[in-house]
C-alpha positions as CSV (number, residue, x, y, z in Angstrom):
1,M,-47.2,0.5,4.0
2,S,-43.8,2.2,4.6
3,L,-40.4,0.5,3.8
4,S,-37.4,0.3,6.6
5,R,-34.8,2.3,5.3
6,H,-32.4,-0.3,7.4
7,V,-32.3,-3.8,7.5
8,D,-30.6,-6.3,9.6
9,P,-29.6,-9.4,7.1
10,E,-28.5,-11.7,9.9
11,E,-31.6,-11.1,11.8
12,I,-33.6,-12.0,8.6
13,V,-31.7,-15.2,8.1
14,H,-31.6,-16.6,11.7
15,H,-34.9,-16.5,11.6
16,L,-35.8,-18.2,8.3
17,K,-33.4,-20.6,10.0
18,D,-35.3,-21.2,12.8
19,I,-38.8,-21.4,11.0
20,K,-37.4,-24.2,8.1
21,L,-36.3,-26.2,11.4
22,Q,-39.3,-26.0,13.3
23,E,-41.0,-27.1,9.9
24,K,-39.0,-30.5,9.5
25,G,-39.2,-31.1,13.2
26,S,-35.0,-31.4,12.9
27,S,-32.6,-30.5,15.1
28,S,-29.4,-28.3,15.2
29,Q,-27.5,-32.0,15.6
30,R,-24.1,-32.4,13.4
31,Q,-25.0,-35.1,10.9
32,N,-22.3,-38.0,9.1
33,H,-20.9,-36.2,6.1
34,L,-20.3,-37.5,2.9
35,T,-19.1,-34.4,1.2
36,P,-18.4,-31.2,2.7
37,Y,-21.8,-29.6,1.5
38,T,-23.8,-32.6,3.2
39,S,-22.9,-31.9,6.9
40,S,-24.9,-29.4,8.7
41,Y,-22.8,-26.2,8.2
42,A,-24.8,-26.8,4.5
43,S,-28.0,-25.8,5.3
44,Q,-29.0,-25.6,8.8
45,E,-26.2,-23.9,11.1
46,D,-24.3,-20.8,10.2
47,I,-20.0,-21.1,10.9
48,P,-19.7,-19.4,14.3
49,K,-18.1,-16.3,14.5
50,Y,-17.6,-14.9,17.5
51,K,-17.3,-17.3,19.7
52,I,-15.5,-20.9,19.5
53,P,-18.2,-24.0,19.4
54,E,-18.5,-26.5,21.4
55,D,-17.7,-29.1,19.1
56,G,-15.2,-29.7,16.5
57,T,-15.9,-30.1,12.6
58,P,-14.2,-32.1,10.7
59,G,-11.7,-30.3,8.5
60,D,-12.7,-30.9,4.7
61,T,-15.8,-28.8,6.1
62,V,-14.1,-26.1,7.2
63,Y,-11.9,-25.4,4.6
64,A,-14.9,-25.8,2.2
65,M,-16.8,-23.5,4.1
66,L,-13.8,-20.7,4.6
67,R,-12.8,-21.2,1.1
68,D,-16.4,-20.3,-0.1
69,E,-16.2,-17.1,2.1
70,L,-12.9,-16.3,0.8
71,D,-14.5,-16.5,-2.5
72,L,-15.9,-12.7,-2.1
73,D,-12.4,-11.0,-1.3
74,G,-11.0,-9.3,-4.7
75,R,-8.3,-10.8,-6.8
76,P,-4.9,-10.2,-5.3
77,N,-3.7,-10.1,-8.9
78,L,-6.4,-7.6,-9.8
79,N,-6.0,-5.6,-7.1
80,M,-4.6,-2.2,-8.5
81,A,-4.6,-0.6,-5.4
82,S,-1.5,-2.3,-3.5
83,F,1.9,-2.4,-3.9
84,V,2.0,-5.4,-1.8
85,N,3.5,-7.9,-4.4
86,T,1.1,-11.1,-4.8
87,Y,3.5,-13.3,-7.1
88,I,6.4,-15.6,-6.3
89,E,7.8,-18.0,-8.4
90,E,7.6,-21.8,-7.6
91,N,11.4,-22.7,-6.2
92,A,10.8,-19.4,-3.8
93,Q,7.5,-20.9,-2.9
94,K,8.9,-24.1,-2.4
95,L,11.4,-22.5,-0.1
96,F,8.7,-20.7,1.8
97,V,6.4,-23.6,2.5
98,E,9.3,-25.7,4.2
99,N,10.6,-23.2,6.5
100,L,6.9,-21.7,7.6
101,G,7.7,-22.8,11.3
102,K,11.0,-21.1,11.7
103,N,11.0,-18.1,14.1
104,M,13.4,-14.9,13.4
105,S,13.7,-14.6,17.5
106,D,15.3,-17.8,17.9
107,M,18.5,-17.4,16.7
108,D,20.7,-20.1,18.1
109,E,18.2,-22.2,16.7
110,Y,18.4,-21.4,13.3
111,P,21.7,-20.1,12.8
112,A,21.1,-20.3,8.6
113,M,18.5,-18.4,8.5
114,I,19.9,-15.5,10.2
115,S,22.6,-15.8,8.8
116,F,20.5,-15.0,5.1
117,S,19.4,-11.9,7.1
118,E,22.5,-10.6,7.7
119,R,23.6,-11.4,4.1
120,C,20.8,-9.5,3.0
121,V,21.4,-6.3,4.9
122,S,24.9,-6.6,3.8
123,I,23.7,-7.1,0.0
124,L,21.2,-3.4,0.4
125,A,23.8,-1.5,2.2
126,H,26.1,-2.2,-0.5
127,L,22.9,-1.5,-2.7
128,W,22.2,1.6,-1.2
129,G,25.9,3.3,-1.4
130,V,27.3,2.5,1.9
131,Q,30.5,4.2,1.9
132,K,34.1,2.7,2.9
133,G,35.1,2.5,6.2
134,E,31.4,2.5,7.1
135,K,30.2,-1.0,9.4
136,A,26.3,-1.0,8.2
137,I,24.2,-2.2,10.8
138,G,20.3,-3.5,10.1
139,T,17.5,-5.9,10.6
140,A,14.6,-8.0,9.3
141,T,11.0,-6.1,10.3
142,V,7.9,-7.3,9.9
143,G,7.7,-4.6,7.6
144,S,8.5,-0.8,6.4
145,S,6.3,0.3,9.4
146,E,8.5,-0.9,11.6
147,A,11.1,-0.2,10.2
148,V,10.2,3.1,10.1
149,H,9.5,3.5,13.6
150,L,12.7,1.9,14.2
151,G,14.5,5.0,12.1
152,G,12.6,7.4,14.0
153,L,13.4,6.0,17.2
154,A,17.1,5.8,16.9
155,M,16.9,9.2,15.8
156,K,15.1,10.7,18.7
157,R,17.2,8.9,21.1
158,R,20.4,10.4,19.3
159,W,19.0,13.9,19.8
160,Q,18.4,13.2,23.2
161,E,21.7,11.9,24.0
162,K,23.1,15.4,22.5
163,R,20.8,17.8,24.3
164,W,21.6,16.0,27.6
165,A,25.4,16.2,27.4
166,E,25.1,19.5,26.0
167,G,22.8,20.2,29.5
168,K,19.7,21.1,27.7
169,D,16.3,19.7,28.1
170,A,14.7,17.4,25.8
171,Y,10.6,17.7,26.1
172,K,9.7,18.6,22.6
173,P,10.8,16.9,19.9
174,N,9.5,17.1,16.2
175,I,10.2,15.7,12.7
176,I,9.4,17.0,9.6
177,M,7.6,15.3,6.5
178,G,5.2,15.9,4.1
179,A,1.6,16.1,4.0
180,N,2.0,12.9,1.4
181,A,3.1,10.8,3.9
182,Q,2.4,7.2,4.6
183,V,0.3,6.9,8.1
184,A,3.2,4.6,9.2
185,L,5.4,8.0,9.6
186,E,2.8,9.5,11.4
187,K,2.3,6.8,13.9
188,F,6.2,6.8,14.4
189,A,5.0,10.8,16.0
190,R,2.1,9.8,17.8
191,Y,2.8,6.3,19.2
192,F,6.6,7.7,20.6
193,D,5.5,11.7,21.4
194,V,7.3,13.3,18.9
195,E,5.7,16.3,17.6
196,A,4.8,15.7,13.6
197,R,5.4,18.5,11.9
198,I,3.7,17.4,8.7
199,L,4.3,20.1,6.0
200,P,1.9,20.7,3.0
201,V,2.0,19.7,-0.5
202,S,1.3,21.8,-3.7
203,A,1.3,20.9,-7.4
204,K,4.5,23.2,-7.9
205,S,6.1,20.5,-5.6
206,N,4.5,17.1,-7.5
207,Y,2.5,16.6,-4.4
208,C,6.0,15.4,-2.3
209,L,7.4,17.4,0.4
210,D,8.6,20.9,-0.1
211,P,11.9,22.2,0.3
212,D,11.3,25.6,0.2
213,L,8.5,24.6,3.9
214,V,11.5,22.6,5.0
215,K,13.5,25.9,5.5
216,E,10.9,27.2,7.5
217,N,10.4,24.5,10.0
218,L,13.5,23.6,10.9
219,D,14.6,24.3,14.9
220,E,17.3,22.8,17.7
221,N,14.2,20.0,18.5
222,T,14.1,18.7,14.9
223,I,15.4,15.2,15.2
224,G,15.3,14.5,11.8
225,V,13.6,14.7,8.4
226,F,11.0,11.9,6.9
227,I,11.8,12.2,3.6
228,I,10.5,9.4,0.6
229,L,11.7,7.6,-2.0
230,G,8.1,7.0,-4.1
231,S,5.1,9.0,-3.0
232,T,2.0,6.8,-3.0
233,Y,-0.1,9.3,-4.4
234,T,1.9,9.9,-7.6
235,G,5.0,7.7,-7.4
236,H,7.1,11.1,-7.5
237,Y,10.7,11.1,-5.4
238,E,10.9,13.6,-3.2
239,P,14.1,15.3,-3.8
240,V,16.9,13.9,-0.5
241,E,19.5,15.5,-2.0
242,E,18.0,19.2,-2.3
243,I,16.6,18.7,1.2
244,H,20.4,17.7,2.5
245,K,22.2,20.9,1.1
246,I,19.3,23.1,3.1
247,L,20.1,21.0,6.0
248,D,24.0,21.9,5.1
249,D,23.4,25.4,5.1
250,F,20.6,25.3,8.0
251,E,24.0,23.4,10.2
252,S,26.3,26.1,9.1
253,Q,24.3,29.3,10.1
254,T,23.1,27.6,13.5
255,G,25.5,24.8,14.2
256,I,22.2,22.0,14.6
257,D,23.2,19.1,12.8
258,I,19.7,17.0,11.8
259,P,19.9,14.1,9.7
260,I,17.5,12.4,7.5
261,H,16.0,8.9,7.6
262,V,15.0,7.5,3.7
263,D,11.4,5.7,3.5
264,A,12.2,3.9,0.1
265,A,9.5,1.3,1.2
266,S,8.9,0.9,-2.7
267,G,11.9,3.2,-4.3
268,G,14.6,1.6,-2.3
269,F,13.6,-1.6,-4.5
270,V,13.2,-0.1,-7.9
271,A,15.6,3.4,-7.8
272,P,18.8,1.3,-7.6
273,F,17.8,-0.6,-10.2
274,T,16.8,1.1,-13.1
275,Y,18.7,3.6,-15.8
276,A,16.6,6.7,-14.6
277,K,18.0,5.8,-10.9
278,T,16.7,9.3,-9.2
279,G,17.1,11.4,-12.5
280,G,20.5,12.4,-11.2
281,Q,20.1,13.3,-7.8
282,K,21.7,11.3,-4.7
283,W,19.1,9.7,-2.1
284,N,21.0,7.3,-0.2
285,F,24.0,6.6,1.7
286,E,26.6,8.8,-0.4
287,L,24.6,11.8,0.9
288,P,26.6,12.0,4.9
289,R,23.5,13.0,7.0
290,V,21.2,9.6,5.1
291,K,21.7,7.7,8.5
292,S,19.2,5.2,8.1
293,I,17.0,3.7,4.9
294,N,13.8,1.4,4.9
295,V,12.4,-0.6,2.4
296,S,9.4,-3.2,2.0
297,G,10.8,-6.6,1.2
298,H,6.7,-8.2,0.3
299,K,6.8,-4.9,-2.3
300,Y,9.4,-4.5,-5.4
301,G,12.0,-6.9,-3.1
302,L,9.5,-8.9,-4.6
303,V,8.4,-11.2,-1.5
304,T,5.7,-12.0,-0.1
305,P,3.4,-9.9,2.8
306,G,5.6,-9.5,6.4
307,V,8.7,-8.9,5.5
308,G,10.4,-5.1,5.5
309,W,14.0,-3.6,6.0
310,I,16.1,-0.9,7.5
311,V,20.0,-0.7,7.7
312,W,21.9,2.0,9.7
313,R,25.2,3.0,7.6
314,D,27.0,2.6,10.7
315,E,26.5,0.9,13.8
316,S,27.2,4.3,15.5
317,F,23.9,5.8,14.6
318,L,22.1,2.8,16.4
319,P,22.2,3.9,19.5
320,K,23.3,1.0,22.6
321,H,20.1,2.2,24.4
322,L,17.8,0.6,22.1
323,V,19.7,-2.9,21.7
324,F,18.6,-5.5,23.9
325,E,21.0,-8.1,25.1
326,L,19.0,-11.4,25.6
327,H,20.2,-14.8,27.6
328,Y,17.3,-16.8,26.0
329,L,17.2,-20.4,25.0
330,G,21.3,-21.0,25.3
331,G,23.2,-18.4,23.9
332,T,23.5,-14.5,23.7
333,E,21.3,-12.7,21.4
334,Y,21.1,-9.0,20.5
335,S,17.6,-7.6,19.4
336,Y,17.2,-4.5,18.4
337,T,13.3,-4.6,17.1
338,L,10.3,-3.9,18.3
339,N,8.3,-7.4,17.4
340,F,9.8,-10.5,19.0
341,S,8.6,-13.8,17.6
342,R,7.9,-13.1,13.4
343,P,8.2,-15.5,10.8
344,G,11.5,-16.3,9.0
345,A,10.3,-17.9,5.5
346,Q,9.9,-14.0,4.1
347,V,13.4,-13.7,4.6
348,I,14.7,-17.0,3.6
349,V,12.5,-15.9,-0.1
350,Q,14.2,-12.5,0.1
351,Y,18.0,-14.1,-0.1
352,Y,16.7,-16.3,-3.0
353,N,15.4,-13.3,-4.9
354,L,18.8,-11.4,-4.3
355,I,20.5,-14.2,-5.2
356,H,18.3,-15.9,-8.2
357,L,17.8,-12.5,-10.3
358,G,20.9,-10.6,-9.2
359,F,21.6,-7.4,-10.1
360,Q,20.4,-7.3,-13.8
361,G,17.3,-9.8,-12.9
362,Y,16.0,-6.9,-11.0
363,R,16.2,-4.2,-13.4
364,D,14.6,-6.6,-16.4
365,V,11.8,-6.5,-13.2
366,V,11.9,-2.8,-12.5
367,E,11.9,-1.7,-15.9
368,N,9.5,-3.9,-17.6
369,C,6.6,-2.3,-14.4
370,L,7.9,1.3,-15.1
371,S,7.5,0.0,-19.5
372,N,4.4,-1.2,-19.0
373,A,3.1,1.5,-16.5
374,R,4.0,4.7,-19.7
375,L,2.1,2.3,-22.0
376,L,-1.1,2.8,-19.4
377,S,0.0,6.2,-18.7
378,K,-0.7,7.2,-22.2
379,A,-3.6,4.5,-23.6
380,L,-5.2,6.6,-20.9
381,E,-4.5,10.1,-22.0
382,A,-4.9,9.0,-25.7
383,T,-8.5,8.8,-24.7
384,G,-8.7,12.3,-24.2
385,W,-11.0,11.7,-21.2
386,Y,-8.1,11.6,-18.7
387,T,-4.9,12.7,-17.8
388,C,-2.0,11.8,-15.7
389,V,-1.1,13.6,-12.6
390,S,2.1,11.0,-12.2
391,D,5.1,11.9,-14.6
392,I,6.8,8.9,-15.4
393,H,5.7,8.8,-19.2
394,R,6.8,12.5,-19.6
395,P,10.4,13.4,-20.7
396,P,12.5,14.5,-17.8
397,Q,12.9,18.2,-17.3
398,N,16.8,17.8,-16.9
399,K,17.4,16.0,-19.7
400,Q,21.5,16.3,-19.3
401,A,20.9,14.6,-15.7
402,A,19.3,12.0,-17.4
403,S,21.4,11.7,-20.5
404,L,23.8,11.5,-17.7
405,T,22.1,8.2,-15.8
406,A,21.6,6.8,-19.2
407,G,24.9,5.8,-19.4
408,S,25.6,5.2,-15.6
409,S,26.2,1.4,-14.7
410,G,24.7,2.3,-11.1
411,E,27.9,1.5,-8.8
412,E,25.7,1.6,-5.3
413,G,23.7,-1.3,-6.8
414,K,26.2,-3.6,-8.2
415,N,28.5,-3.4,-4.9
416,E,31.1,-2.0,-6.4
417,Q,31.9,-4.6,-8.2
418,S,31.2,-3.4,-12.2
419,S,33.9,-3.4,-14.6
420,S,34.2,-1.4,-17.5
421,E,32.9,-4.3,-19.4
422,S,29.8,-3.6,-17.4
423,Q,30.0,0.2,-18.2
424,N,29.3,-0.2,-21.6
425,D,27.2,-3.2,-21.8
426,D,24.8,-0.7,-19.9
427,Q,25.8,2.4,-21.5
428,K,24.9,0.7,-25.0
429,K,21.4,-1.3,-23.8
430,A,20.4,2.2,-22.9
431,E,21.3,3.9,-26.3
432,R,19.6,1.1,-28.3
433,E,16.1,0.6,-26.6
434,E,13.9,3.4,-24.8
435,T,14.3,2.7,-21.1
436,S,13.0,5.2,-17.8
437,A,16.5,7.3,-18.3
438,D,14.3,8.5,-20.8
439,Y,11.5,9.9,-19.0
440,T,11.0,11.1,-15.6
441,P,12.2,8.9,-12.8
442,G,9.8,7.6,-10.3
443,L,7.8,4.3,-9.0
444,P,5.5,2.5,-11.7
445,V,2.4,4.1,-9.9
446,V,-0.4,5.4,-12.8
447,S,-2.4,8.5,-11.1
448,F,-5.0,9.7,-13.4
449,R,-8.4,12.1,-12.8
450,F,-10.8,13.4,-15.4
451,T,-9.7,16.1,-17.5
452,D,-11.0,19.4,-17.2
453,E,-12.8,19.4,-20.7
454,F,-14.2,16.0,-19.6
455,Q,-15.7,17.7,-16.5
456,K,-16.8,20.8,-17.8
457,E,-19.0,18.4,-20.3
458,Y,-19.8,15.6,-17.9
459,P,-20.4,16.9,-14.5
460,H,-22.4,14.6,-13.6
461,V,-19.7,11.8,-14.3
462,K,-18.1,11.2,-11.1
463,Q,-14.7,9.4,-10.7
464,E,-15.6,7.2,-7.1
465,T,-18.5,5.6,-10.2
466,V,-15.5,4.7,-11.9
467,S,-13.9,2.7,-9.6
468,L,-17.1,1.2,-8.0
469,L,-18.0,-0.5,-11.9
470,M,-14.4,-1.4,-12.5
471,R,-14.9,-3.3,-9.4
472,A,-17.8,-4.9,-10.3
473,R,-15.6,-6.1,-13.2
474,Q,-13.3,-7.6,-10.3
475,W,-10.5,-4.9,-11.0
476,I,-9.8,-2.8,-7.6
477,I,-8.6,0.8,-8.7
478,P,-9.2,3.3,-5.6
479,N,-10.6,6.3,-6.3
480,Y,-9.3,8.9,-3.4
481,A,-8.4,12.9,-2.9
482,L,-5.1,13.9,-3.2
483,P,-3.1,14.6,0.6
484,P,-4.1,17.8,2.6
485,N,-4.0,21.2,1.0
486,E,-4.6,19.7,-2.5
487,D,-7.5,17.8,-1.4
488,Q,-10.1,19.2,-4.0
489,T,-8.1,16.6,-6.5
490,E,-9.5,13.0,-6.5
491,I,-7.1,10.4,-8.4
492,L,-7.8,7.5,-9.4
493,R,-4.1,5.0,-9.0
494,V,-3.0,1.5,-10.6
495,V,0.2,0.2,-9.2
496,V,1.9,-1.9,-12.0
497,R,3.7,-4.9,-10.0
498,E,5.6,-7.3,-11.6
499,S,2.5,-9.7,-12.7
500,F,0.8,-6.9,-14.5
501,S,1.5,-8.0,-18.3
502,F,0.9,-6.5,-21.3
503,D,-2.7,-8.3,-21.8
504,L,-3.9,-7.3,-18.8
505,I,-3.1,-3.8,-19.5
506,D,-5.0,-4.1,-22.7
507,K,-7.9,-5.8,-20.8
508,L,-8.0,-3.0,-18.2
509,V,-7.9,-0.3,-20.8
510,T,-10.8,-2.1,-22.5
511,D,-12.9,-2.4,-19.6
512,L,-12.4,1.2,-18.3
513,V,-13.2,2.4,-21.6
514,S,-16.3,0.9,-21.6
515,V,-17.1,2.0,-18.1
516,T,-16.5,5.4,-18.9
517,E,-18.5,5.2,-22.0
518,T,-21.2,3.3,-20.4
519,L,-21.3,6.6,-17.9
520,M,-21.2,9.2,-20.5
521,E,-24.3,8.0,-22.0
522,N,-26.3,7.3,-18.7
523,D,-27.7,10.8,-17.3
524,E,-27.7,12.0,-14.0
525,V,-30.2,10.5,-12.3
526,D,-29.4,7.1,-13.4
527,L,-25.8,7.6,-11.6
528,S,-26.9,8.7,-8.3
529,V,-27.6,5.4,-7.0
530,L,-23.9,4.7,-7.6
531,Q,-22.7,7.7,-5.9
532,G,-21.9,7.9,-2.4
533,H,-21.8,4.0,-2.3
534,Q,-18.3,3.5,-3.0
535,G,-17.1,-0.3,-3.2
536,G,-20.6,-1.3,-2.3
537,R,-20.0,-1.2,1.7
538,R,-23.4,-1.0,3.5
539,R,-23.6,1.3,6.5
540,P,-23.7,-1.6,9.6
541,V,-27.8,-1.8,11.5
542,T,-27.6,0.4,14.7
543,K,-29.8,0.1,17.9
544,E,-31.1,3.2,16.9
545,D,-32.3,2.1,13.3
546,K,-33.9,-1.0,15.1
547,K,-35.9,0.8,17.1
548,R,-37.0,2.9,14.5
549,Q,-38.3,0.0,12.5
550,K,-40.3,-1.1,15.9
551,E,-41.9,2.8,16.0
552,E,-42.9,2.3,12.2
553,R,-44.1,-1.4,12.7
554,K,-46.4,0.0,15.3
555,R,-47.2,3.0,13.1
556,E,-48.4,1.0,10.2
557,E,-50.9,-1.7,12.4
558,K,-52.7,1.3,13.6
559,G,-53.5,2.3,10.0
560,K,-53.9,-1.4,9.3
561,G,-57.6,-1.1,8.6
562,E,-57.4,2.4,6.8
563,E,-54.1,1.3,4.5
564,K,-56.9,-1.8,4.0
565,G,-59.6,0.2,2.7
566,K,-57.7,2.2,0.2
567,R,-56.2,-0.5,-1.1
568,E,-59.5,-1.8,-2.1
569,E,-60.7,1.4,-3.5
570,K,-57.6,1.6,-5.6
571,K,-58.1,-2.1,-7.2
572,E,-60.3,-0.8,-9.8
573,E,-58.7,1.6,-10.6
574,K,-55.9,0.6,-13.8
575,K,-52.9,1.6,-12.8
576,R,-49.8,2.7,-15.8
577,M,-45.8,3.3,-15.2
578,G,-45.1,6.4,-15.2
579,E,-41.9,6.0,-17.0
580,G,-41.0,2.5,-16.8
581,I,-38.0,0.8,-14.9
582,H,-35.6,2.9,-14.5
583,R,-32.0,1.4,-16.2
584,S,-29.9,1.7,-12.5
585,V,-32.6,-0.5,-11.5
586,C,-31.6,-3.4,-13.7
């Protein structure tokens, strides 16, 4: 009898359920229940998945069933794949729950909440070095994706208006970004009919946007450049100031003025607070070409998922064409977001964090994250099995810039309120303790891979298997290829967030060493069953699979008599197992 290669688990369960009900002579009618697990959903029916049920079900039952299914999810605090914050403190939780019903689109009805949003925009504008005389403008968004799209739309519209004023066509806009760009940046180009000039990255450019390639791809149709403050692959900051100088040179030669939008989804709440800053390089509104910056409040802004921010350095850089005047619910409102209704509770928590933590509080959080990321990086490399592609644990190449940064008080981060006393305090602290200023600046991200020596000695061990076995220990550590042009190299990546404590690092390193040793001790045949099944996800059963199964059953029925005869002959033969049960099966 041949075994089917694919089965439909839902079909099996439903078939057995029908048999069970027939044997009992029972119906599918719901019973009165004493606990959630004495209801019909406990053993007679499954939860409706694709159509709304005819009748409702007691809330405690539904709660228990859904909660139990959600137990199959990964644990957020052990999800090292995500930049998204997984912890907020108790007072923030209270504010969040108390304001769940507030809608950001109802400006006239919730003026205090809208005021909090405006205050956050002002705080961020000053944090990012808005210049004297400029009237910064911005808004809360659902996340950085929406914020990036708004920044791109503003650049596109300004480019169009300038082209029309000059009597030129505006049919072929293009925008420049690196191949390491997050998908939201490419979505902007595709959704809003802009040619995406996605430039290849390399080890030379730290797998980030290469300034030399930017220079080669500029023309009169370039609406702007997306520059990332914190690559999601390795945590490196892209060289905003260096690219700014290239655009200056291009304008001096051609007269074409090209702006910059900084995607600081993670770095916008990291770089301003660290002693390292960005290694002595400017990145924010101190650079005239930087017209807009976005950040995710739900990453290192320490809010739960659902809030991002975009700030333009001056209201003149937000085209009036993108601003809608609404006469709605009794008031006049101005809207320039892609989403209308959106939650307001996250905005309130963002303002709470900014006031509660202050500059020094945020500094303590991100410095701790970077310190833990350095510890993890050094521990991994100490094994001799792994090498880090990220650089935050290595001394900076430009030590002079780092030394200047270490003594910096972060004027852009203290809203121009820093005193000489606080500058001295910062300098003393940097001098007496090891800080981020002693290392290469970047996000608290640890990207690592097998060393070349390890790969030569254990060629059958694959990094995806490490990821899979760590998942079995509840750690979610993705393994994936670097951007195109460097995608022959795969990396494992850990994002160090506020809640990733020293104790968890100890446990992570212990588990990673144990898993790696296990793989080193097993041979290629043992590991083959694991590879290619990342995350344990099975391929869905298709119609073709079911058709193939039916054909196999027909063949089985046809040869049933012959097979029975063969089995009778073999009964008398004494069989032994060839090699025993393979370890990979146990």
